MARPA-940168 format. One line per 10 residues: for each residue y, x, z of N, C-alpha, C, CB. Coordinates in Angstrom, 1 decimal. Each point is the difference from the previous one (the first is absolute). Last residue first. Glycine has a CB too. Example, Ala and Ser with C-alpha at 12.3 -4.5 7.8 and 13.67 -1.06 7.14 Angstrom:
# residues 2
-2.2:12.8:7.1:1.1:0.9:0.0:1.1:-0.8:0.8:-0.6:1.2:-2.2  -5.1:-0.9:2.1:1.2:-0.9:0.0:1.2:0.9:0.0:-1.2:-1.9:1.2
***
This chain:
# residues 114
8.7:-0.8:5.1:-1.0:-1.0:0.6:-1.3:0.3:0.6:1.0:-1.1:-1.6  2.3:3.9:-0.3:0.2:-0.3:1.5:-0.8:-1.0:0.2:2.2:0.5:0.2  -2.0:1.4:-4.4:-0.9:0.9:1.3:0.0:-0.6:1.1:0.5:2.1:-0.6  1.9:-4.0:-3.3:-1.3:-0.4:0.0:-0.8:0.9:1.1:0.2:-0.9:-2.6  4.2:1.6:2.2:0.0:-1.0:0.7:-1.5:-0.5:-0.1:2.5:-0.2:-0.3  -1.2:4.0:-2.0:0.4:0.3:1.3:-0.4:-1.2:0.8:1.9:1.6:-0.7  -2.3:-1.8:-4.1:-0.8:0.8:0.5:-0.1:0.0:1.6:0.5:1.1:-2.1  2.8:-3.4:-0.2:-1.0:-0.3:-0.1:-1.5:0.8:0.6:1.8:-1.1:-1.8  2.6:2.9:1.4:0.0:-1.2:0.9:-1.4:-0.6:-0.1:2.6:-0.4:-0.1  -2.3:3.6:-3.3:0.1:0.6:1.5:0.0:-1.1:1.2:1.4:2.1:-1.0
-0.8:-3.8:-3.5:-1.2:0.8:0.2:-0.3:0.6:1.6:0.5:0.6:-2.7  3.7:-1.6:1.3:-0.4:-1.3:0.3:-1.7:0.3:-0.1:2.3:-1.6:-1.0  0.6:5.2:0.2:0.4:-0.5:1.3:-0.8:-1.2:0.0:2.4:1.0:0.2  -2.7:0.7:-4.6:-0.9:0.9:1.2:0.4:-0.6:1.3:-0.2:2.4:-1.2  2.4:-4.8:-2.0:-1.4:-0.4:0.0:-0.8:1.0:0.9:0.1:-0.9:-2.5  4.3:2.2:1.6:0.5:-1.4:0.8:-1.9:-0.3:-0.1:3.5:-1.1:-1.0  -2.8:4.8:-1.2:0.4:0.3:1.7:-0.2:-1.5:0.7:2.1:2.2:-0.4  -2.1:-2.0:-4.4:-1.4:0.6:0.5:0.2:0.1:1.5:-0.7:1.5:-2.2  4.4:-2.8:0.0:-1.0:-1.2:0.0:-1.4:0.5:0.7:1.2:-1.0:-2.4  2.4:4.3:1.7:0.3:-1.0:1.0:-1.1:-1.1:-0.1:2.4:0.5:-0.2
-2.9:2.8:-3.1:-0.3:0.4:1.3:0.3:-0.8:1.3:0.2:2.0:-1.2  1.1:-3.3:-3.6:-1.3:-0.1:0.4:-0.5:0.2:1.6:0.0:0.8:-2.5  4.3:-0.5:1.2:-0.3:-1.0:0.0:-1.8:-0.3:0.1:2.5:-0.3:-1.1  -0.5:4.3:0.3:0.5:-0.6:1.2:-0.4:-1.3:0.4:1.6:1.2:-0.5  -2.3:0.8:-4.0:-0.9:0.7:1.1:0.2:-0.6:1.4:0.1:2.0:-1.3  2.7:-3.6:-2.3:-1.5:-0.6:0.0:-0.7:0.5:1.0:-0.1:-0.2:-2.2  4.6:2.1:1.8:-0.4:-1.5:0.4:-1.4:-0.6:0.1:1.9:-0.1:-1.0  -1.3:4.2:-1.1:0.2:0.1:1.5:0.0:-1.0:0.7:1.0:1.4:-0.4  -1.0:-1.7:-4.5:-1.4:0.4:0.8:0.0:0.3:1.6:-0.4:1.1:-2.2  4.5:-2.8:-0.4:-0.9:-0.7:-0.1:-1.3:0.4:0.6:1.4:-0.8:-1.7
2.0:3.8:1.2:0.2:-0.6:1.2:-0.8:-1.5:0.0:2.4:1.4:0.2  -4.4:3.2:-2.4:1.0:-0.7:-0.5:0.2:-1.0:1.5:-0.6:0.2:-3.0  -1.4:4.8:2.8:-0.5:-1.1:-0.1:1.6:-1.2:-0.5:-2.5:0.9:2.2  1.5:4.3:-1.1:-0.3:-0.5:-1.4:-0.3:-1.7:-0.1:-1.0:2.6:-0.6  2.7:-0.1:4.6:1.0:0.3:-0.9:-0.6:-0.6:-1.4:0.9:2.2:1.3  -3.4:-3.1:2.4:0.9:-0.9:0.1:0.9:0.7:-1.3:-0.2:-0.8:2.9  -3.4:3.6:-1.4:-0.2:-0.9:-0.9:0.8:-1.1:-0.1:-2.0:0.6:0.2  3.2:2.8:2.8:-0.6:0.6:-1.3:-0.2:-1.1:-0.8:-1.1:2.0:0.9  1.7:-2.7:3.5:1.0:0.4:-0.6:0.2:0.3:-1.3:0.1:0.5:1.8  -3.8:-2.3:0.3:0.7:-1.3:-0.5:1.1:0.7:-0.5:-0.7:-1.8:1.6
-2.1:5.2:0.4:-0.6:-0.7:-1.2:1.0:-1.1:-0.8:-2.3:0.3:1.4  3.4:1.3:2.9:0.1:1.2:-1.0:-0.5:-0.5:-1.2:-0.3:1.8:1.6  -0.4:-4.8:2.1:1.4:0.1:-0.2:0.2:1.2:-1.2:0.4:-0.7:2.7  -4.8:0.4:-0.9:0.3:-1.3:-1.1:1.5:-0.1:-0.1:-2.2:-1.6:0.6  0.9:5.1:2.1:-0.5:0.4:-1.3:0.0:-1.6:-0.8:-1.8:2.3:1.0  3.2:-2.3:3.3:1.0:0.7:-0.4:-0.6:0.3:-1.3:1.1:0.7:2.2  -3.7:-3.2:0.3:1.4:-0.9:-0.4:0.8:1.1:-0.5:0.1:-1.9:1.9  -4.3:3.8:-0.5:0.0:-1.0:-1.1:1.4:-1.0:-0.4:-2.6:0.0:0.8  2.5:3.4:2.5:-0.4:0.6:-1.0:-0.2:-0.9:-1.1:-0.7:1.5:1.5  1.3:-3.2:2.7:1.1:0.8:-0.4:-0.1:0.5:-1.2:0.3:0.4:2.0
-4.1:-2.1:0.1:1.2:-1.3:-0.6:1.2:0.7:-0.5:-0.6:-1.8:1.8  -2.6:4.7:0.3:-0.5:-0.3:-1.2:1.3:-1.0:-0.7:-2.8:0.4:0.9  3.7:1.2:3.3:0.4:0.7:-1.0:-0.6:-0.5:-1.6:0.3:2.0:2.1  -1.4:-4.3:1.9:1.4:0.0:-0.5:0.1:0.8:-0.8:0.8:-0.6:1.5  -4.9:1.1:0.3:0.2:-1.7:-1.1:1.4:0.1:-0.2:-1.8:-1.9:1.1  0.7:5.5:1.3:-0.6:0.2:-1.4:0.3:-1.3:-0.4:-1.9:1.8:0.3  3.1:-1.7:3.8:0.9:1.1:-0.5:-0.6:0.0:-1.6:0.4:1.6:2.5  -3.1:-4.2:0.7:1.6:-0.5:-0.4:0.8:0.8:-0.9:0.1:-1.1:2.1  -4.0:2.0:0.5:-0.4:0.1:-1.6:1.1:-1.0:-0.3:-2.7:0.5:-0.3  1.7:0.4:5.0:0.4:1.2:-1.2:0.0:-0.2:-1.1:-0.8:1.2:1.0
1.1:-5.6:1.3:0.0:1.3:0.5:0.3:1.1:-0.9:-1.3:-0.8:1.4  -0.2:-3.5:-3.9:0.5:0.1:1.4:0.1:1.5:0.3:-1.1:-2.2:0.7  1.1:-0.5:-5.2:-0.6:1.5:-0.1:0.8:0.1:1.7:0.0:1.4:-3.4  0.0:-5.6:1.3:-1.1:0.5:-0.6:-0.4:1.1:0.5:0.4:-1.1:-1.8  3.2:-0.9:3.8:-0.9:-0.8:0.2:-1.3:0.8:-0.9:1.8:-2.4:0.5  2.3:3.7:-1.4:-0.1:0.3:1.7:-1.6:-0.7:0.2:3.1:-0.3:0.9  -1.3:-0.6:-5.1:-0.1:1.2:-0.1:-1.0:0.5:1.3:2.4:0.0:-1.3  0.0:-4.0:1.4:-1.3:0.1:-0.7:-0.5:1.3:-0.1:0.6:-1.8:-1.3  3.6:1.3:2.4:-0.5:-0.6:1.1:-1.6:0.1:-0.4:2.3:-1.6:0.6  0.9:2.8:-3.9:-0.5:0.8:1.0:-0.6:-0.5:1.3:1.6:1.2:-1.0
-0.5:-4.3:-2.4:-0.7:1.3:-0.8:-0.4:0.8:1.3:1.5:0.1:-2.5  1.4:-3.5:3.6:-1.1:-0.2:0.2:-0.9:0.9:-0.9:0.7:-2.1:0.8  3.8:3.3:-1.4:-0.5:-0.1:1.6:-1.3:-0.5:0.4:2.2:-0.3:0.4  -0.1:0.6:-5.0:-1.0:1.1:0.2:-0.2:0.1:1.5:0.7:1.3:-2.0  1.1:-5.3:-0.2:-1.2:0.6:-0.6:-0.5:1.1:0.7:0.7:-0.8:-2.0  3.8:-0.6:3.0:-1.2:-1.2:0.5:-1.2:0.4:-0.5:1.4:-2.0:-0.3  2.1:4.7:-1.5:-0.2:0.2:1.3:-1.0:-0.7:0.7:2.0:0.5:-0.2  -1.0:-1.3:-4.3:-0.7:1.2:0.3:-0.3:0.2:1.5:1.0:1.0:-2.0  1.9:-4.5:0.9:-1.7:-0.4:-0.3:-0.7:1.2:0.1:0.3:-1.9:-1.6  4.1:2.7:1.9:-0.6:-1.0:1.4:-1.1:-0.3:-0.5:1.9:-1.0:1.0
0.0:3.1:-4.2:0.1:0.9:1.1:-0.5:-0.5:1.1:1.8:0.9:-0.8  -0.9:-3.5:-2.9:-1.1:0.6:-0.6:-0.3:1.0:1.2:0.5:-0.3:-2.6  3.5:-2.1:2.8:-1.1:-0.9:0.4:-1.7:0.6:-0.3:2.0:-1.9:-0.6  2.2:4.2:-0.3:0.0:0.0:1.4:-1.5:-0.7:0.3:2.9:-0.1:0.2  -1.7:0.0:-4.8:-0.5:1.4:0.4:0.0:0.1:1.5:0.9:1.0:-2.1  1.2:-5.0:0.2:-1.7:0.2:-0.7:-0.6:1.1:0.8:0.5:-0.4:-2.8  3.9:0.1:3.5:-0.6:-0.7:0.8:-1.2:-0.1:-0.5:1.8:-1.1:0.7  0.8:3.2:-3.5:0.0:0.7:1.1:-0.9:-0.9:1.1:2.3:1.2:-0.6  -0.9:-3.1:-3.1:-1.3:1.0:-0.3:-0.1:0.6:1.4:0.3:0.6:-2.6  3.4:-3.3:2.0:-1.4:-0.7:0.4:-1.4:0.9:-0.1:1.2:-2.3:-0.9
3.4:3.9:0.0:-0.3:-0.1:1.2:-1.2:-0.8:0.4:2.1:0.4:0.2  -1.4:-0.3:-5.2:0.9:1.1:0.7:-0.3:0.2:1.3:1.8:-0.4:-1.4  -3.6:-2.2:-2.8:0.3:-0.8:1.7:0.7:0.9:1.0:-2.3:-1.2:-0.2  1.5:2.4:-4.4:1.2:-1.0:0.2:-0.2:-0.6:1.3:0.2:-0.4:-2.3  -3.2:3.3:0.3:0.9:0.6:0.2:1.3:-0.9:0.8:-1.1:1.4:-2.0  -2.7:-3.5:0.5:-0.4:0.7:1.1:1.2:0.9:0.5:-2.4:0.0:-0.9  2.3:-1.7:-3.4:0.2:-1.3:1.1:-0.3:0.7:1.5:-0.9:-2.2:-1.9  0.5:5.0:-2.0:1.2:-0.7:0.2:0.4:-0.8:1.1:-0.2:0.0:-2.1  -4.2:1.3:1.0:0.6:1.1:0.5:1.4:-0.8:0.3:-1.5:2.2:-1.3  -1.4:-6.2:0.9:0.1:1.0:-0.5:0.8:1.1:0.4:-0.7:-1.4:-1.2
-2.7:-2.3:3.7:1.4:0.4:-0.4:0.1:1.0:-1.1:0.5:-0.5:2.3  -4.9:-1.4:-0.5:1.1:-1.0:-0.5:1.3:0.7:-0.5:-0.9:-1.7:1.6  -2.1:4.3:0.3:-0.9:-0.4:-1.0:1.0:-1.0:-0.9:-2.4:0.3:1.5  3.5:1.3:2.7:-0.1:1.1:-0.9:-0.4:-0.3:-1.5:-0.4:1.2:2.0  0.1:-4.3:1.9:1.6:0.2:-0.4:-0.1:1.2:-1.4:1.0:-0.3:3.0  -5.5:-0.4:-0.9:0.8:-1.2:-0.8:1.3:-0.2:-0.3:-1.4:-0.8:0.7  -0.1:4.4:2.1:-0.7:0.1:-1.2:0.5:-1.0:-0.9:-1.9:0.9:1.0  3.3:-1.4:3.4:0.7:0.9:-0.7:-0.6:0.6:-1.4:0.9:0.3:2.2  -3.3:-3.5:0.6:1.4:-0.7:-0.5:1.0:1.1:-0.8:-0.1:-1.8:2.2  -4.4:3.4:-0.4:-0.1:-1.0:-0.9:1.3:-0.5:-0.7:-2.1:-0.7:1.3
2.3:3.1:2.9:-0.1:0.9:-1.3:-0.5:-0.9:-1.1:-0.6:2.1:1.2  1.2:-4.6:2.5:1.2:0.7:-0.7:-0.3:0.6:-1.0:1.1:0.2:1.7  -4.5:-1.6:0.8:0.5:-1.4:-1.0:1.8:0.5:-0.5:-1.7:-2.5:1.9  -1.1:5.2:1.2:-0.4:0.1:-1.3:0.3:-1.1:-1.0:-1.6:1.3:1.0
***
């Protein structure tokens, strides 16, 4: 989540020309975003198995894929109308919100263990 916030900050701070001048550096950002997505999706799938055990697991996975695909479809259409600044701000907000959500989840988890 912190890397998503960092990429959002980079998109806000740099002009489109400066991003183009990164050349292969921009490719490293895309690789890191892919790794972050993989790190996000693995625990998400494990949580789906916990919430939808047994025969209900396939329904849980299909819902997860539908929402994930739907979110991608909406972002593909909406991002065409957004500026680089708006995209960066959105990514920054999502990254900060994800970080705060992780902190809250740990607080709930360790609070229940007591």
